[in-house]
N, C-alpha and C positions, 0 to 999 in steps of 0.2 A: 386342853388349852380353849377356851371359850370362841366358838366361831364368830366370825365376824359380824354384825347387823346385816350388813348387806346381804352377807350369803343366806342369812336366816329369812329375810324378808324375801329374796329371790325365791326360795324355796317355797316358803308358805304361799306366796301369792300365787303359785300353779297348782296349789290342791283345790279340787272342787269343794264346795260347802258340803255335800251329802258325804264326800269321802272323809273329811274332817271327823264328822260324827261318827262313823263306820270306824275310823282309825281309834277314835277315844274310846268306844264301846269293847274294842278288840284288846286295847292296855287294860281296859277295867278286868275283863275276863281274863286275862293273863295275870294280874296283879291279886285277883280273887280266884283263883282256882278251884275246882269242885274237892270236896265237898263244901258248897257256898251255904251261907246262913239262909238262903231263900232258894225258891226253883220256880220254875214255871211262870205264871202271870208276876208273882210277886217278886222275882228276880228281874223281870223287865221294869217294874216299876222302880224295884232298887237300884238297878244300874241308872237309870235315868235320875235319878237323885243325885247319885256318886256324879254323874257327868255334869250336873248342873252346879253341886257345889265343888267338885275339885276334891272332894273329901272321901278318902279309901276306908276311912274308919266309920263313916257312917253307919253301915248297917248293923253293927253292935247295938245303936239306940233305937232301930227301926221297929214298928209295929205294924206288921203287914199281913193280917191273916187273910187266908183265901176267899172266904166266905164273904168278908167285906168288900174284896177287891172284884168278885163276880157281882156282887150288888150294885157297885159302881158301873161296872160296863152293862150290865141290863138297862140301869137307868138310862144311859146315854143311849144306848139302843132303842129306848123309847121316847127320846125327845126330851129328857128332862131338863130343867134350867140349872145352870151351875150361877152360884151365886158366890161373891168372894168379899172380903172384909176389906180389900185396899184396891186401887186404882191401878196400883203396880201387878198385883197378881192378875188382875182383868188383863192389863197389856200384855201378858206373858202366854195369853191363851188365844192362838190365832183363831180368825172364824175359820179359816179352811180345816182347822181340824174339827170343829162343831157342825158346821153347815151340813156335810152330807149326811149327817145323823140328825139333823131337824132340831138341834139343841140349840139354846141361846145362853149368852154370858152377862151377868149384871154386875155392879158393884153396889153392896147394899148401902154404902155412903152417899149414892146419889138418888136415895128413895126421897120423894117429896118430904119434906118436914123434920129431917133430920138436925139440921142446925137450930132450928126453933126448938123442937124438942130437946135438944142438948142442953141450951142455954136454959131453957124455962124449969127443967130438973136439975140442973147442975151436976151433969152426968157427961160421960164422954161420948162422943159422936159414935163410937164402935157400940156402946151400949143400947145408945138412942137407936142406932139403926136395926140391931136385930129386935128390940121391942116393936117398932113399926114394921117390921116384915113378917111377923105374926103367922098369919097361915101360909104365906109365898114360900115358906120354908118347907113344907110339907112335900115328900118327893122328891126333892132337889139335891143336888151335891153341893155342899157348903164348904169353902175352902178357905180357912183361917188359917192366914200364915204370920200376920202381924200383932193382932191384939188380943192380948190374954181376957180382957173384959168380954171381949165379943164372945169368946169361947167360954167363959162362965154363966155369962147372960143366957147364951143358948142352952146350956145345961140345965140352968134354972128354970126357964120356961119349958122344956122338955118335961121336967118334972111335976110341974104344973098342969100338964096335959096336953101340950102343943103337940100335933101331929107329926111324926117321926119325918125327918128328912131321909131319902135314900142312903146317904153316905156322908160323913162328917170327915173333911179332911183338917185335922187339928194338928198345925206345927206352928203356932206362935211363938216368935224368938224374944230372948231377953232376959234381964235379971229379976223382974218382979212378977211372979205370978205366972211366969209362961211355964215353967216345969211343973207347978203345982197346978194348974189348968188342964194341961195334958194327963196327968195321972189321974185327977178326977175323971177326966173323959175316960180313959182305961177301965176304971173301976165302976162307970157307969154301965157298963156291957152292952152300950150302944154300937152299930155299925160305924168302924171308923178306921181311918188310917192315920197313924201319928208318928211323931219322932221325940223321944223322951228327953229330958234335960233342956236347956237354955237354947239349945240349937234351934234353926228352924228359919221362917222368912217368906215372903210373897213370892220370890222366884222357887222356891221348893214347893209351895203347894201347886205353883202353876206346872211344874214339871210333872207333878203326878196326875192332874186334869190330860195333861198332854198325852203321857203315858197309857192312861184308861181309854181315850179317845182314840188312840191308834189301834190299840187292839180291839175296841169295839168296832171298828172299821173296816177290820180285816177280813176278808171271806173266808180264811181257813179257820177262823174261830167262831163262825156263825153257828 
């Protein structure tokens, strides 16, 4: 029998926020027991992605190589910029996670001239933003969770010789070129974390940045 709403609300209201997260992680660990598809830092990233999405099947499509994770952690420890393709992704990365690392976060759509470039060339704002970003992308962590066009443009520019970012978090969501853009990213051999197929989104790339920042800020991982 379903518990009355009032009972559920009363119980939920007494749980501290940090305990909710801890309980969630414990449930995830229980539902995905050892041997897990990932271990170490990769499991910490995967678990936070599962927590964000509520989807226990997510690990089957995740690409989380340890080398790429370490590149992201080291970039954060050296105060890199985090660049997002949407303001939603940016809003999901709290400054309290980045400030202790002397890192900053910015949405590429906020670069000067994006709207004008988009109209002038008849291209999406996402493509215009990547074109305008240019050298800013070098050494950064680029989190793309919404626009396949942004990821495709980034790969195009990198093939043309643009200096490499420290890490690409490529998880655009959707039905048009989302899965394809991620496969091209994986085939490129570049340092990246990704989610194969149509699933993805701004909350997921934000959760990856948060997971990496938490690891980078821990004294026991220095």
